[in-house]
KOLGUTI-469659 format. One record per atom (N, C-alpha, C, CB): z, x, y. Coordinates in steps of 0.2 Angstrom, whole numbers, plus 5000, padded with zeros to 4 digits. Each point is the difference from the previous one (the first is absolute). Glycine has a CB too. Layout:
<recs>
ZXY...
</recs>
This chain:
<recs>
501048705069500450055001500150025007499650044989501149995013500150015006499650045004501049974996499050025011499550045004500450055002499249905005500650164996500250065003499650025006500450034990499849975016499850015006499650084999501049925006498550094999499750065000500550055003498849945002501650045003500650045002500550034995499949935010500350034985500550014995499650064995500749875001498750104997499650054996499950075003499349904995500650095011499950085003500750045001499049965007501550004993500850025001500250044993500349885010499450074984500250034994499650074999500149884996499350115005499650064999500250065003499249934999501050065006500350065006500750024997499549955010500950004987500650024999500050044993500449905007499050094988499950034994499850075001499849894996500450164999499650054998499750004994500650055006498949974995499549984993500150054995499049955007501350104994500250054994500549984997499650105006501049864997500649994997499749934997500950065008498749904994499849924997499650034993499849925012499850124988499650024995500450034995499150025008501550024994500450044995500449944997500250115007499949844996500349954995499749984994500349965010499150054990499549994995499850054996499849915006500050154996499850054996500350075003499049934996500950115000500350075002499550035004500750024991499550015016499750035005500150085000500049885005499650154996500250085002499850035008499850024986500550015016499950035007499450054999501249985005498250024999499650054999499750025008499849964987500450095017499850015006500349965005498850044995500849925008500249955006499949924997499550095010500449924984499849924996500450014994498749985005501349964991500250004993499549994996501149965003498950054991499649974994500349974995499450085001500349894994500249964995499449984996501049965006499350024987499549984995499749935003500650064988498949925012499749945003500249944994499050075007501349884994500149954996499449954998501250025004498449995000499449965000499450024995500449985010499650074987499650024995500450064996498849975008500950044986500350054995500050075003499549934991500950095013500150065004500450064996499949925011499850134988500450054996500150065005499449974988500450035018500350065004500049955007499550144993501049895011500149965007499450005004501150025001498649925000499649995003499949945006499750074990501049925011500149955006500450045005500149894993499650115013500350035007500449955003499050075001501749945002500349955004500150055005500649914993499250055014500250045007500449965003499050065002501649984999500649975004499849995007500750054991499049995011499749995007499649945002500050125000499549874995499649955001500249934997499250095000501349914996500249954996499549974996500849995008498850054989499449994996500150034993499349995010500449984985499950034993499350004999501149974996498750075000499250004998500050044993499550015013500249964981499850044995499450025000500749944994499250135004499350035001499550004994500550075007499849894988499649984995499849954999500350074995500149875005499849934999499849975007500749994991499550045014499849975007500549965002499050014998501649974998500549955004500450025005500049964990500050005015500550035006500249945005499450135000501049895003500249965007500750015001499249914997501350045006500650025003500549974994499549995013501150014990500649994996499849934998500950085007499149864996499849944997499450004995500549965010498950084990499549994995500250044994499249975009501350074992500250044994500549954995499950115006500649864997500449954997499549944998501250035006498449944997499749944998499550024994500049945012499750124987499650034996500350014993499550055010501149994991500550024995500249954996500450075008500049874997500349944997499449954998501150025007498449984996499549944998500349955004499650034989500649965017500349945004499750005007501150014994498849935008499849995006500350045006499749894994499850105012500350055005500749985004498850035001501249914999500749985003500550014995499549925008500550084986500550034995500150085002499649914990499850125009500050075001500550025006498850014996501049955010500550015006500849994999499049965008501149984988500649994998500350064995499849885002499950144994500350054996500150075003499549934992500050085013500150065005500750005002498950015003501149925001500649995004500750014995499249915007500850064988500550004994500250074999499649904994499850155005500250074998500350045006499150014991500649975015500250055005500649975004498850045001501549904997500549975003500049965007500550094994498949905007499749975006500249914999498950115000501449865004500149935000499549965002501250025002498549944994499549965003500249925002499450074994500549915011500149945002499849944995499850055012499749974984499849954994499950034994499449925007500650064989500050024993499449984996501149995000498350055000499549974996500050004993499350035008500549914989500249984994499450034995500749895004499550134990499550024995499449954999500950064994498549955005499649964998500149974994499450055007500449894991500249974993499450034995500649885004499550154991499650034996499949964994500350105006499349894989499949974996500350044993499149955007501450014991500550044995499849974993501050025008499150024986499849984994500649964998499350104997500649835002500749964998500250024993499749905007499950134989500350014994500550075000498949944996500850115008500450065001500749985004498850075000501049885005500649985004500649984995499349975011500549984984500449974996500350064995499449885002500350174997500350054995500650045004498850014992501050015014500450025005500749975001499050035006501049904995500549965001500550004993499349935010500350074984500450004995500450064999499349934995500450145007500350055000500550025005499050024994501049955011500549995005500649974998499149995008500849954989500549974997500550044996499349915001500250134993500250044996500550055001499149974996500650075010500550055003500649965003499050105003501049865000500649965003500549994995499349955009500450024985500549974994500250064997499449904997500250165001500350054997500650045004498850014994501049995013500550045004500649965000499250055007500849894992500649965000500450004994499549935007500250084988500350014994500350064997499249924999500650135006500250075000500949995001498750065004501449895000500750005002500449954994499750035013500049954983500349944994500350044997499049904998501550064998500450034995499650034994500949935003498450034996499650034995499850075001499749894998500450135007499750075002500550065001499049945006501650044991500650065002499650064997501149924999498850094995499850064998499450045003500449964991499149995011499450035003500350035008499149924992501350045011500250025007500450065000500049895003500450134991500450054999499650064999500849924995498650075001499550054999499750025006499849964989500050005015499750025007500550035004499349925000501350065000500550045003500250074998500449895002499650124992500050074997499450055003500549944989499050025012499350045002499950015007499549954991501050035012500150005009499649955003500050135001499849824996499649945003500549955002498950024991501449995015500549955002499849945003500550085002499849885001499849945004499450005005501149974998499150095005499450005007499450034997500850045010499150004985499450024996499749944997500550104998499949874998499749944996499849955005500850014989499449985016499849955006499250015002501250005004498850074997499450045004499549984994500650115008499449924986499549994996500049944995500150125000500449835002499949934998500250004991499049985010501450064988500050024993500549924998500050165000499849824994500249954997500150004993499649965008500649984988500150004993499849934998500950095000498649934994499949934998500550004993498750005005501649944995500549984994499649994994500949955008499550064986499749984994499849935000500750084996498949914999499749934998499550005006501049934995498850005007499449985004500249975007499249974987501450055016500349985006499550005006501150044995498450015005499750015005499449945000500350135000499449874993499549955000500349925002499450084991501149915006500449935001500150005007500549984989499650065015500250005007499449995004501050084998498449955000499450005004499749924999499850144999500249844994499949934999500449965003499750034990500949975010500449955005499950005007500750014991498950055012499750005006499549975002500450095000499249904995499449965000499350054998500649915008499650154991499550034998499649994993500650075007498849944992499749984995500050064994499349915008500750074985499950044997499450064999500749924997498850045006499450055002500250065004499349904999501050075007500150065005500650054998499649935009500950044986500550044998499650064995500949895001498750094995499750034996499650055004500049914991499650075014499550045003500350065004499449905001501350085000500350055004500350064996500349915008499750074985500250044994500850015000498850065001501549895002500849994999500149974995500349995010499449974987500049964994499450004995500649935006499650064988499450004995500049944996500050125001499449854996500149944995499950034993499649925009500950064987499850024993500049924996500650145000499549864994500049954995500649955001499550084991501149965012500649965001500249995007500350054989499149965016500049975007500050075004500849884997499450105009500050055006500650055000499349905008500650164992500650044999500050065007500049984985500550045017500150065004499550054998501149965001498650095004499850054997500550075002498849945001501750055003500450055002500749984998499250055009500949914985500649984998500550065000499549904994501250095008500550064999499750065002500549954989499350065017499850065003500150015008499249994991501050065011500150015007499250015003501350074999498749895006499350005004499950035006500049904995499550135006499850045006499349975002500750124996499449855009499449965003499450045003500949915003498550084995499450045003499749975005499750034990500150005015499649965005499350035002501149965005498450004999499450035001500150045007499449914994500150125009499950035006500449975006499050044995501149895004500249965006500649964998498849985004501450054991500749974999500149944997500350065008499249924989500049934996500250024992499049945008501550034989500150014994499449994993501249975006498850074990499349994997500450024991498950045012501649984988500150014993500850045000498550014997501750014996500750034999499850064996500749895001499850164999500150064995500749974998499250125005500949884988500849984998500150044995500049885002500750144999500350044995500649964996499650115008500449914986500549984995500650054999499249934994501450065006500550054999500350004992500349995013499249974983500250004993499750064996500049885002500550164997499750074996499649984994501050065003499149894994499749984994499149985002501349944994498650045011499449975003499650075001500549885005498950134993499650065000499550005007499950014986500049925016499649995005500550005007499149944993501150125009500650015006499649975006500750124995498849895007499649975005499549954999500350095005499649864998499349974998499849975007500449964987499050045015499649985006499649935000499950135002500149845003499649944999499350024998500749945008499050024988499350004997499449995006500649954988498950085013499549975004499949945000499650085000500449905008500049925002499450005005501349974998498649975005499649995006500250035006499749904994501150125006500350035006500250074998500349895005499750144989500450054998499350044995501449945000498450115003499650054997500350075000498949935004501450094990500350065000499850065004500349964991499050055007499750065003499849995008499650024989500649935013499950005008500749995004498849954998501650064997500849995004500350075001500249874994500150145012500450055001500849975002498950075003501549944992500749985001500450035007500049994987500249965017500450005006499650025006500950034993498449965007499550035004500149965006499250034992501149905008500149975007500650025002499349904998501250135000500650035003499850085002500849914992498850115005499950085001499550025005500350024989499249935013499550025003500250025008499349944992501250045011500050015007500450075001500049875002500550144993500450065000499350064996501449944999498350054997499550054999499550015005500249964990499650005015499650015005500450045005499449894997501250105004500450045004500150084998500749885003499450124991500150074997499450044998501149954996498350005004499450054998500050004992500150095011500449904986499950014993500349934996500150145001499749864992500249954996500350024994499249935006501350064991500350024993499749974995501050025004498849994990499849974995500350014995499150015004501349934992500550034995499649944993501450035010499049994985499849964994500349935001499850114993500649885005500449945000500349975006500250044990500149895010500349975005500750035002499349894996501150124998500750045002499950055004500449974989499050085009499950055003500050005008499650024989499949925013499949985007500749995003499049964997501450004999500649985003500550055002499949904993500150145001500350085002499950035006499850034989499649985013499750035006500249965006498950034994501149905005500349975006500850005001499049924998501350104996500750015001500250075003500249924990499450115010499850095003500050005006499350044991500549905012499749995007499250015000501150045004498649964991499250025000499749934999500150134996499749845008499849935001499250004999501049955009498750104991499350005000499750024992500050035014500449954981499950014993499749924997500950105000498649924995499649944996499950034993499249955011500650004985499850014993499449974997501150024999498750014997499549974997499949964992499850095007501049894994500349974994499750034993500049885008500150194992499950034992499550065004500049884989499850165006499650075002499349995000500950084994498849865006499450004998499749965009500149984983499750075020499849985009499249994999501150105008498749864997499449974999499650035007500449904992498950105008499750015007500349955005498950034994501149905004500149955004500850025004499349914991501250115005500650015002500050075005500649954987499050095011499850065005499849985007499650084990500049875010499749985006500549975004499049984994501549985003500649985004500350055002500149904994500150155002500550055003499650045006500650014987498849995012499750045006500049965006499350054993500749895007500049965006500750025004499349924994501350095003500650015003500350075002500149894995499450155002500350085001499550044998501149974997498750085007499650064999500350034993499750025012500949994989500350064995500349954994500450105010499449914984500349974993500450044996499049935000501650054999500550064997500149974993500650045011499349994983500049964994500750034997498749984997501849985001500650014997500149974994500450015010499250004987499949974992500650044996498649964999501650024994500550044998499750074997500749894997499850145000499850084999499950014993500750045010499349904986499850014994499250024998501049934998498850074996499250014999499649945002500350084991500149865008499649955002499849985008500549964989500250065014500050005008499550055002501249975000498850084998499650065003499249985000500950104995499049894998499349994999499749935004500250064987500349905014499849945004500050025008500449924991500050135010499950045007499350035001501350044999498549994996499350034999499549955001500450094992499749875005499349945001500149975007500149954987500450025015500249965005499850055007501049944993499250125008500150045005499250035001501350044997498349964998499450025000499549955002500450064992499849885006499649935003500150005007500249944990500550075012500249995008499650065004501249954997498850114999499750065005499349985000500850104996498849884999499349995000499949945006499950034986500549935015499949945005500250035007500449914991499850155009500150035007500749995003498949975002501650024993500650015003500450065000499949884999500550155004500550055000500450004995499950015012500250024983500450014995500550054999499149954995501550025002500650055000500449974993500250025015500150024982500449984994500750035001498949994992501649965005500650024998500350014993500149945010499950114988500250024993500749984999499250095000501049874996500649974998500250044992499749885008500650184993500250034995500649994997499350065004501249884999500649994998500149964994500350005010499049964987500249974994500349945001500150094994500049895013500349945002499649955004501050065000499149885000499649965003500450015008499649914989500050065016500350015006500649975001498950005004501349934994500749985000500450024997499749925002500150114992500650064996500250055005499549984987500050065016500250055006500449985004498950064999501049875005500549985004500649984997499349975006500850004988500549994998500650074997499349894998500350164999500450064999500150055006499549994990499950015015500250055004499949985008499650094990500449845010499949975007499350005003501150055001498949925005499349995003499750055003500249915003500350144999499650075003499850034995500650035010499549974984499750034994499349974999501150024994498749935005499449975001499550025006500649914994499850095012499650025007499850074999500649925008499950124989499850064999499550034996501050005003499049964991499450024995499249975003500949994989499349955014499349985003499850045006500249884997500250165006499750045006499750064998500949965005499150064988499750054998499349984997501150054998498449945006499449984998499550064999500249885006499350114988499650074999499249965002501050084989498649965011499349995002499749974993499850095009499549884992499749984995499850064995499649915007500250144996499950064996500550044996499250015008501449994996500750024997500049964993500750035012499249904988500349964995499450014995500749925007498750094994499450014996500250054995499249965008500950124996500250064996500549984995499850085009500849894994500649994996499849964993500750015011498949924991499949964994499550034995500349915008499350124994499550034996500350054995499249975008501350074995500250054996500549974995499950095008500549864994500349974995499749964995500850015008498549974993499749974996499550044995500149905008499950174993499650054997500350054996499350005008500550014986500350054996499850065002500149934992500450125012499850045003500050074996500549945009499550064984499950054996499249994997501450024997498349935005499349994998499550005005500549934992499050135007499650025005499449935001500150154995499849814999499549965003500549945004499050044991501649955008500349945003500150045007500749944989499450125012500150035007499349985004500850114996498749915000499450005003499849935002499650104992500649845004499949945002500449995006499749974989500850045011500650005006499750035007500950014991498850055009499850025006499449965002500550104998499149884997499349955003500349945003499250034990501349955008500449945003500350015007500249964990500050105010500550015006499450035004501250034994498350005005499550035005499649945003499850124993500149825004499749955002500549975006499450004989501250005010500549985006499950045006500849964991499350125007500050045005499450005005500850074993498649925003499350005004500049955004499450044992500949915007500049935004500550015006499749924990500750135011500450015006499550015005501050054993499249925014499750025006500150065003500049895001500650144998500250065004500050064995500749935008498950124995499750064996500750034998498750035006501949994998500650034999500349974993500150025013499949924987500349964995499650024994500449895008498950104992499650024994500250074996498949935008501150124997500250074999500650004997499450045008501149944995500749994997500149984993500249995012499549964988500249974993499550024994500449905006499150134996499550034996500450074997498949955006501550094998500550045000500549984995499850045011500549914990500649964996499849994993500349945011499050044989499849984993499950064997499649895002500250175001499850064996500650034997499150035007501549964997500750034999500249964994500350045012499549894988500349954995499850014993500049935008499350084991499650014994499850084997499649885005500550165001499850084998499350005000501150034994498549925009499350005001499750055007500049884993499750155006499850045008499449955003500150154995500149815009499649945003499750035007500849914994498650095007499950025006499849955005499850094995500549905010499949945005499349995001501150015006498550034997499450015003499549984995500450105008499749924986499549974995500249944997499750114996500849865005500249924998500049965007500850034990499150005016499949965005499549954999500350095007499949854995499549954999499449995006501049944993498350055003499649995004500049955006499650044991500149975014499949965005499649935000500250105005500149844994499649954999499949965006500450004990499149965010499949965007500349934998498950075004501649925000500349934998499649945004501150064999498749914996499649935003500449975005499449974989500250005016500349965006500149934996499450075010501149914993500149924999499349955000501350025005498749944992499449965001500049985006499949964989500650025015500149965006499750055005501149934997498950135003499650055005499350024997501250055003498449894998499250034999499750025007499849924990500350115012499850055005499450044998501150015005498249974997499550044998499650045005500049934991500450075014499750045007500649995005498649994998501350075006500550005006499749935004500250155001500449835002499849945005499550025006501249964997498450005005499550025005500350005007499149964993500550075011500249995008500249935002499250095003500549874995500149935003500749984998498849974999501450044995500649984998500550035005499649994989500450075011500550055003499949985008499950104991499649885011500049975008500349945000498950045004501149914992500449945000500850024999499049944994501150115002500750015000500250035007500050014987499750035016500250035007500049945004499450114999500149855003500149945004500649954998498750005000501449994994500649955000500650045001499449934993500750145005500550035002500350025008499650034989499749975014500250015008500049935003499350115002500549844994500249935004500749994998498749944999501650084995500749985000500550045004499849954989499950115013500450045004499950005008499950074991499549905011499850005008499849935000499550145002500649835004499849945003499250015004501449975002498650105000499450015002499550024994500550035011499649984984499550004995499849934998500550094996500049865005499849944999499549975004500949994995499250025011499549995006499350024999500950025008499150054991499450034997499649974995500650095003499849894992499849974994499549935001501150054995499549925009499649935002499450005006501349954998498750105006499650015004499350034996501150035010498950014986499550044998499849984992500350095008500049894989499949974992500149934999500550114995500249885004500249934997500049984994499849985009500050064987500049994992500250064997499149915001501050094992500050054995499649984993501150055006498849984990499649994995500449984994499250075005500949894992500449974994500549965004499850114990500449835004500449945003500750035002499449924994500950135002500650025001500250045006500049994989499550055012499950055006500049955007499450104991500149855008499849965005500749955003498750004994501749985000500649965000500550045003499749934989500350135009500750035003499850035007500450044988499049975014499850015007500149965005499350044995500749895002500149945004500849995001498949954996501550064998500750005001500250055004500149954990499750125011500250055005499849975006500050104992499549885010499849985005500549955003498950034997501249915000500449955001500850035001499249914994501150145002500650025001500050045007500250004988499450045013500050045006499849965005499750104996500049855005500149945006500649985001499049964999501450014996500449955000500850065001499249884991500850175005500750035001499850075002500749934991498850095011499850075003500150054995500549965012499650034981500050054996499849964993501050085006498749974989499949984993500350054994499049935005501750044995500450034995499749984993501050005008498850064988499949984994500449964994499450095003501349934998500349954995500049935003500650094996499449895010500049935003499349974998500950035011498550014989499349974998500149984993499350075009501049984987500149984993500349944998500150124998500349855006500349944999499649955003501150054998498449965006499649955003499449984995500350045011499649994983499549974995500350004993499050065007500649904989500249984994499650044994500349905006499150134998499650044997500250074998499349945005500850074988500350074997499550055002500749954990498650035010499550055001500150045007499349934991500850025013500250015007500650055002499549875001501150104994500550055001499950074998500749914999498950084995499950084997499550045005500249964988499450005016499650035005500450045006499349914997501250045006500550035004500450054998500049905003500250114991500450054997499650074999500649904993498750095005499650045000499950045006499649944991500350025014499950045008500650035002499349915004501250064995500650055003500350054996500449905006499350104988500050074996499550055001500649934992498950055011499450035000500050065006499449894994500250175005500250055005499749975008500050104990499549855010499749975007500649975003498749984995501849995003500649975002500550055004499949924990500050135010500450055003499750035006500650024989498649975012499650035005500249955006499050064992501149965014500149965007499349975001500950075005499149884999499449975002499750045005500449884998498850125000499650045006499449965001500450114998499449885007499449955002499450034996500549975012499350094988499550034998500050004992500050085011500749924986499949984992499949935000500750104996499649865008499949934998499249975001501250005004498550035001499349995002499550024994500550035012499750044985499650034994500149954994500250115004500449864996500049964993499749945000501150054997499049925010499749935001499250034999501049935009498750124995499350024998499950004993500050075009500449964987499850014992499949924996500850124999499749835004500049944997499249975002501549985000498450025006499349975003499550034996500449995011499550084987499650034997499949974993500350095008500249914989500049974993499849925000500850094996499449875008499849935000499350015001501149955004498650095001499249995003499750034995500150005012500250064982499550034995500049944995500250145002500349834997500049954995499549945000501150035000498849955008499649955001499350025001500849945006499250144995499250025000499850014992500250065013500249954983499750004993499949934997500650124998499749845004499949924998499349985002501349955001498750075007499349985002499350044997500749975010499450094989499550034996499949984993500250095008500449894989499849974994499749944999500850044997499349915008499649955002499350005001501049965004498850095000499350025003499650024993500450055013500049974982499650014994499749944995500750105001499649855001499849944996499549965003501049994995498849955002499449965002500349965007499549984987500150035019500249975006499449975003500950085000499249875004499549995004500050035006500149924995499350085009500050055006500549985005498950024999501449915003500550005003500750034998499349905003500850074992500750044996499950075001500149924990499550115008499950075000500050035006499350004989500649975018500050035006500749995003498749985002501749964996500650005002500550054996499849895002500050124992500650054996499950065004499949944988499350075012499850085003500450015007498850004995501249955008500350015007500750025000499249935003501250034993500750014998500250074997500049884999499550134997500050064996500050065007499349934988500250075015499850045005500750025005498749954999501549985002500650005005500650054997499749875003500450114990500650034997499850085001500349894991499050145007500050075000500050035008499449984989500549975016500050025006500850025002498849935001501650014998500750015000500350054998500049905000499850124993500350064995499750065004499949944988499550065015499850065003500450015007498849994994501449965009500450005006500750024998499349925006500950064990500850024998500050084997500449874998499150164999500050064999499950055005499649954990500050035015499950035007500650015003498849955002501549994998500749995004500550064996499849865004500250144990500550044997499750085002500349904990499150105009499750085002500250015006499049994992500949975014500250025007500750015001499249945003501250034994500850015000500050064997500549885000499350154994500150064997499850065004499949944991499650055012499750055005500550005007498749984995501749975007500350005005500750044998499349895005500950104989500650044999499850074997500849894999
</recs>
C-alpha cells in the first residue's frame, strides 16, 4: 500500500471539515455549537453522537465510539487508516500525491461468479432493448416517459423471447450452475431456459451497486403475472433489499429524507420529477432489515405508497415499524388514483412534486386511516378505534401533540375523551446494556481526566506531571499520557485530532474523544489543581498497596517475611498520612 507522509495526513485532516465528511455518510443536525446524529456504530434510537466542529472530534455518549474524521471513515467503511485518509481526501477534494490502494479482502468466489453472470445479463438486456425484437417494448417505455437518458441511468433492458440470454451466457463461458444460481435461467426437463423471457428488465443492485437480480415486466395483456422478481438467491434476499439505494443514498443524506415507494416505476417517476432520493421495497411488504437500511441514510422516512386500501394498510405497517425504530415519519397521501408515472404523464412533473410536498404527520395518518377502517356507526368499532388511536397518541413525546390529537379523536368519534385521564404513566426507560454504570466515577478517575486534559492544553502541566508523578493508572491512560508528553516535547502542543492519528487503539481514540467532550477539558491549567489531582492518584496507589500488604499480613508468614511486609505497610501508611496532612495544610492556607 502506498505510503502517505505525516505532512500530507495532517494537511488532509486540516483541510477536511468533520461535519461535512460525516454528513456524507449519515444525517446530522445542528444543536447549539455542535452537531448531533444517530450513531451508526450501535442500534441508536435517539441522537447520541455529538460532533464538535471546533475540535474536529466526534463522540457517542452511549457506545463510547469516538475519534476524528479519519476514525469515523475507518470505522464506518471498515477500511485501513491509509484508505480512510484517501477517502477523506476524495470526499473533500484534496489531491494526494499518492493514492492508497484498498486492502485486498477475501471475497466469496461463488458470489463473485453470480455478480459476473448478472453484470453480463444487465449488459445483454440493455443492448437487446435497441434490437428489432424490442420495438413494441421500446415504444411502451417511450409512452411512459422513460426516454434514452432514463433508460441509461436505470440500465433498463429487454430479455427477448426464447432462451437467448442463457445461450449468450453459456457462449461466454458461464456454467449452468451459476446461470441458475443467479436466477436468470432455470433448468427443466427440456433443458436450460430464461427466467425473464420476453420481459422488460429493471436491474436490482445491492447497497454498493453490485447487480443482484431483476424486476421484469411483461406488456402482454394476457399474462396475469405483470411483474416478476428474482427469487431469493445467495446474493438476492428480497427482505434485505431496497431498490435504488445505491443511487439515492447520497441525495437522501443531503436532503435529510428518503421517499419510499411501492415499485420500481414509481422510483423512476420520482427521479424524472427531480426527486432523486426515492427508493422502493419491491412491493408493500416492508421488513425490519429494510427499515435499518433506510435509517442509515436519512433521519426522515416519507412513505409514498399507493392510495388504495392495500397501499394504505402497508403504510400503516411500515411506518409503524419505522417509527418504533426511531425514524422521523411522514406520509404522502396519493388520492389521485394514479401511479406516480401516470401523474407525470397526465399532469407533468410539477404535479407529482406538488403532491409530494404535502406531507402529513404520523398521527394525522393514523386518525385518517383508522377512521377509514372503522364502521363509524358502530359503538364497539369506534371504541376499538379509540383504543388503537390512544395507544399511538400516548406514545407521542410532545404534550401539546397529545392534547391536540386527543381532541381531534374526540371530535371524530363523539367520545368525550379526557386527556389527563388518558395520559400515559411515566415509565422508566431501561438504559442500553452498554451503559452499565452502577456508581458515580470516583475521584481518581476524575483526577486522571483533569491531568490528561491539562497536559493536552499546557506544556507546563506536562513538566509538573513528569517531575511529580510520571504514571497514571490503567494502560490506556498511561499510554495517552506518554503520547501527550512526546507531542508537547516534539511539537510544542498536543492536538486531540493529531493524537488520534497516532494510535491504532480504538479504546485510546475513545478516551481522547471523551476527554475533549468532558467539562474538565474546558477548565484552564492551574498548578494547584494539577497538584491536587496528582496527590489523588498517589493516594489511590498507596491505598491499594497498603490494602494488599494488610491482606498478606493476615496469612501464614515466617518472621522475616512478616517484618519486611510490615515495614512496607507502615511506609505506605506514613506516605498516606503525609499526603493527607499536605492537603489539609493547603486547605488551611486557602
